[in-house]
C-alpha positions in Angstrom: 88.1 138.6 88.1 86.3 141.9 88.3 82.7 142.6 89.5 80.9 145.8 88.6 77.8 147.0 90.3 75.1 149.5 89.8 74.0 151.9 92.5 71.4 150.5 94.9 68.1 151.0 93.1 64.9 150.4 95.0 66.7 147.8 97.2 68.3 145.9 94.3 71.7 145.9 92.6 72.6 144.9 89.0 76.0 143.2 88.9 78.3 142.1 86.1 81.1 139.7 86.8 84.0 139.3 84.3 86.6 136.6 84.5 89.6 135.7 82.4 89.4 132.1 81.3 92.4 131.7 78.9 94.4 133.4 76.2 95.8 132.4 72.8 99.4 133.2 72.1 98.9 132.3 68.4 95.8 134.6 68.0 96.8 137.3 70.5 93.3 137.0 72.1 91.8 136.3 75.5 88.6 134.5 76.3 86.5 136.1 79.0 83.5 134.6 80.9 80.8 137.1 82.0 77.8 136.7 84.4 75.0 139.2 84.8 72.9 138.9 88.0 70.5 140.8 90.2 71.1 141.0 94.0 68.4 141.9 96.6 69.6 144.0 99.5 67.4 141.9 101.8 64.8 143.3 104.3 62.0 141.4 102.7 62.6 142.6 99.1 62.1 139.8 96.6 60.4 139.2 93.3 59.1 136.2 91.3 58.1 135.4 87.7 59.5 138.6 86.3 60.8 138.9 82.8 64.1 140.8 82.7 65.6 142.2 79.5 69.3 143.0 79.5 72.1 144.5 77.4 75.8 143.8 78.1 78.8 145.5 76.5 82.4 144.4 76.9 85.3 146.3 75.3 82.8 148.2 73.2 81.2 145.1 71.8 77.6 144.2 72.6 77.7 140.6 73.8 74.0 140.4 74.9 71.0 142.4 73.8 67.8 140.8 74.9 64.3 142.4 75.2 62.3 141.5 78.3 59.5 140.3 76.0 61.7 137.4 74.9 63.1 136.8 78.4 62.6 133.9 80.7 60.9 134.5 84.0 63.1 135.1 87.1 62.7 135.0 90.8 64.9 136.4 93.5 64.6 135.6 97.2 65.0 138.4 99.8 68.8 139.0 100.3 69.6 136.5 97.5 70.8 136.7 93.9 69.5 135.5 90.5 71.5 135.1 87.4 69.8 136.6 84.4 72.5 136.0 81.7 76.0 134.6 81.1 78.3 133.8 78.3 81.8 134.1 76.9 83.5 136.5 74.6 86.9 136.7 72.8 88.9 139.9 73.1 91.7 140.8 70.8 94.8 142.3 72.4 97.1 145.1 71.3 100.1 144.3 69.1 102.4 144.2 72.2 100.2 141.7 73.9 98.6 144.1 76.5 94.9 144.9 76.8 92.7 146.9 79.1 88.9 146.7 78.8 85.8 148.4 80.1 82.3 146.9 80.6 78.7 148.0 81.1 75.2 146.6 81.4 71.6 147.7 81.7 68.4 145.8 82.6 64.7 146.4 82.0 61.9 144.3 83.6 58.2 143.8 83.3 56.2 143.3 86.5 53.8 140.4 86.0 52.2 140.2 89.5 51.1 142.5 92.2 53.9 143.2 94.8 56.6 141.8 92.6 59.0 144.4 91.4 62.5 144.7 89.9 63.6 148.2 88.9 65.4 149.1 85.6 69.1 149.4 86.4 72.4 150.2 84.7 76.1 149.9 85.5 79.4 150.8 84.0 82.9 149.7 85.0 84.3 152.3 87.4 87.8 151.2 86.6 89.3 149.4 83.6 90.2 145.8 83.8 93.7 145.0 82.8 94.0 141.6 81.2 97.0 139.3 81.4 99.6 140.4 78.9 100.1 137.8 76.2 103.7 136.9 75.3 104.7 138.4 72.0 108.0 139.1 70.1 111.2 137.7 71.7 114.0 140.0 72.6 117.6 139.5 71.2 121.1 140.6 72.2 124.4 140.1 70.5 127.9 139.5 71.9 130.3 142.4 71.4 133.6 140.6 71.6 134.5 141.7 68.1 132.9 143.9 65.5 135.2 142.8 62.6 133.5 141.4 59.6 134.2 137.7 59.1 134.4 137.1 62.8 131.6 135.1 64.5 129.5 136.6 67.2 126.6 135.1 69.2 123.0 136.2 69.1 121.1 135.3 72.3 117.3 135.0 72.1 115.1 135.7 75.2 111.7 134.1 74.4 108.5 134.2 76.3 107.5 130.6 75.4 109.7 127.6 74.8 107.5 126.7 71.8 108.5 129.8 69.9 110.8 129.6 66.9 112.6 132.5 65.3 113.8 133.7 61.9 116.8 135.9 62.0 117.8 138.3 59.2 120.4 141.1 58.8 120.6 144.3 56.8 123.7 146.4 56.2 123.5 149.2 53.7 121.8 147.7 50.7 122.9 144.2 51.5 120.8 141.7 53.4 120.7 138.0 54.3 119.2 135.3 56.4 121.0 134.1 59.5 118.5 131.3 60.6 115.0 130.2 59.6 112.5 129.2 62.3 115.3 128.0 64.6 114.3 126.6 68.0 117.8 127.5 69.4 118.2 130.4 71.8 121.8 130.9 70.9 122.7 131.5 67.2 126.1 132.2 65.6 126.3 135.1 63.2 129.3 135.9 61.0 128.9 139.1 59.1 130.4 138.4 55.6 133.5 140.4 54.7 131.7 141.4 51.5 129.8 143.9 53.6 132.9 146.1 53.3 131.8 147.1 49.8 128.8 148.8 51.5 131.0 151.4 53.1 132.4 154.6 51.6 135.3 156.5 53.2 134.7 154.7 56.5 136.2 151.8 58.4 133.0 150.6 60.0 129.2 151.0 59.8 126.0 149.9 61.5 123.6 147.2 60.4 120.4 145.8 61.8 119.5 142.2 63.0 115.8 141.4 63.0 114.2 138.6 64.8 110.7 137.4 63.8 109.0 135.3 66.4 106.7 132.4 65.4 104.1 130.4 67.4 103.7 127.5 65.0 103.3 129.1 61.6 101.8 132.3 63.1 104.1 135.4 63.3 103.6 137.0 66.7 105.9 140.0 66.2 109.4 141.2 65.5 112.3 142.8 67.4 115.6 144.2 66.2 119.0 145.4 67.4 121.9 147.1 65.7 125.4 145.7 65.2 128.7 147.2 64.1 130.6 145.9 61.1 134.3 146.9 60.9 136.3 146.2 57.7 139.0 143.7 58.4 142.6 144.8 57.8 144.0 143.3 54.6 146.9 140.8 54.9 149.7 140.2 52.5 151.6 137.0 51.9 154.6 136.4 49.6 154.3 134.0 46.7 157.6 132.6 47.8 158.9 133.2 51.3 162.5 133.3 50.1 164.0 134.9 47.1 167.4 136.1 45.9 168.4 139.7 46.3 167.8 141.7 43.1 164.9 139.5 41.9 161.2 140.3 42.0 159.1 139.0 44.9 155.3 139.0 44.5 152.9 139.5 47.4 149.3 138.6 47.2 146.9 140.8 49.3 143.8 139.3 50.8 141.2 142.0 51.1 137.5 142.1 52.1 136.4 144.1 49.1 137.7 145.3 45.7 137.2 148.9 46.7 140.0 148.7 49.3 143.5 150.0 48.4 146.8 149.7 50.1 150.1 151.4 50.6 153.2 149.3 51.2 156.5 149.8 53.1 159.4 147.4 53.9 162.4 147.1 56.1 165.2 144.5 55.8 167.9 143.2 58.0 169.3 145.7 60.4 167.2 148.6 59.0 165.3 150.4 61.8 162.8 152.3 59.7 160.5 151.4 56.8 161.0 152.4 53.2 157.9 153.1 51.1 157.2 151.3 47.8 155.8 153.8 45.4 152.2 153.2 44.3 148.7 152.3 45.5 148.0 148.6 45.3 144.9 146.4 45.1 145.0 142.6 45.2 148.8 142.2 44.8 152.1 143.9 44.3 155.7 143.0 43.3 158.7 144.0 45.3 162.2 144.0 43.7 164.8 144.0 46.3 167.2 146.8 45.5 169.0 149.2 47.9 171.5 150.8 45.7 173.0 147.4 44.8 173.1 143.8 46.0 176.2 144.5 48.1 174.5 147.3 49.9 171.6 145.0 50.8 174.0 142.2 51.8 175.6 144.6 54.3 172.3 144.6 56.2 172.6 140.9 56.8 174.2 139.7 60.0 177.7 138.4 59.7 178.1 134.7 58.7 174.5 134.5 57.4 173.6 133.7 53.8 170.2 135.4 54.0 168.4 138.1 56.0 164.8 138.6 57.2 162.6 141.4 56.1 159.1 142.8 57.1 156.5 144.1 54.7 154.0 146.5 56.2 150.7 147.0 54.4 148.2 149.8 55.3 144.6 149.3 54.2 142.4 152.2 53.0 138.7 152.5 52.2 138.7 155.7 50.3 139.9 158.4 52.6 139.5 156.2 55.7 142.5 154.3 57.1 141.4 150.8 58.1 144.6 149.5 59.7 147.9 147.9 59.1 149.3 144.4 58.9 152.8 142.9 58.4 154.3 140.0 56.5 157.7 138.4 56.7 160.0 137.6 53.8 163.6 136.3 53.4 166.3 137.5 50.9 169.3 135.3 50.0 172.6 136.8 49.2 173.5 135.7 45.6 
């Protein structure tokens, strides 16, 4: 509550009392009650049967404008007060829920009997009244345990009211999607689709935006957003058959996040310590024909008394000029 007062004028004060009654989260407004009254300073100063006109302005809006000719008659005892007007008004808040107001009032009277006198007075609020901030858009945060596309992460929602619901969306390059619609949960799982890899050029990762729209019932009360990182997952290769005979072709299928990703391939077998490159740039698959001079040469890499040997295929993933990472796959070659 705030009370504003005029200067002492011929032994009387004009006072305006403003009180917050309630606020509406849905409408982002506050309801204020106001009361305008005259106070006698005492010492035998009083009046009776006087008409008093008044004008009250709150937050730039005139909430009362009454001529004394249409006023009721008022009386005030010495040292007492008399209410001359009261009411309520609705004040819209700023988009962030905050609001500061100013107020003012004037009065004008008409003396109707000898010895009864109430002066014309005016007041303005010497300091602004700060209203209670109304809860608005909820804040969100995201777990950072992994930035890889296709891996789930958790969005945590900090809301001002338990009745709020939220719609979560994401944008990454020109791609976008909905994570949740008007959810009441404060913890939401989000898995960036691996298809977002196609939004990146010559890069292994990029930045997207998650937007949270807060609702009170069906009314939107604001939005907030945070950024997230999307890293292209490294492609993985798997052989069509884990075991094949030396000298025959072995096909590997490559699981990749987007068709724009390419790969280089190397292998080592048996007792080899280094990798040998397979010539070419590969997309979704490649074929490997085991040949190291001749079958006997390959067989020499297999440990004694074994009919087959183990090999490792190393696949490096590229997005244009950017190296995304490497993965490995195992295979087995049998001695014919």
